[in-house]
Residue, then its C-alpha position, 0 to 999 in steps of 0.5 A: m183539411t183534405t188528405t189524399r190517398k196514398q198511391y202505390s206504383p205496380k212494381f211496389k205491389a208486385k214486390v210486396a204481393v211476391e213477399a205474401i205469396r212466399g209466406e216468409r213472414t206474415l201480413s202483420q210483418l209486412a205491414s210494418q215493413f213496408h208501411v202498409h195495411p195487411v188487409q191491403i197486402g191481403q188483397w194484393r195477394k189475392t189479386a195476384l193468385e188470381q190473375l198469375a194464371d193468365l200470364f201462363l195463357d197460349g197466345r194462339k187461343s187467346k181471345p178475338s183480337g181488338a180488330e175482330v171485335e171491331k170488325d163485329a161491331l162495324y158489320e152490325e153498324i151497317g146491318r143497322l144503317k141498311v135497315e134505317l135505310d131501307w125504311l127510309k126509301k119505303k117511307v119516302g116512297l123511292l122503293d116500290 
């Protein structure tokens, strides 16, 4: 007999986490209302509080974009390939 885990939507998790953050009810009361284990609600609340500050980050001072990271990786690969090519030329004897 196989059992599958329940998967909750992000919208549902957010709803439960907001209720937990409000603190109007205990985790046990929320657990019985939403049919979720109190520990799970506590984890969702903790995650929500940790990630809440990221919502208000200044977009102008964000981390390097994907294009910049990719560009750096490509330059690194070009350098590595150039070194390999020079070594192969030297090994073959094409380079004086």
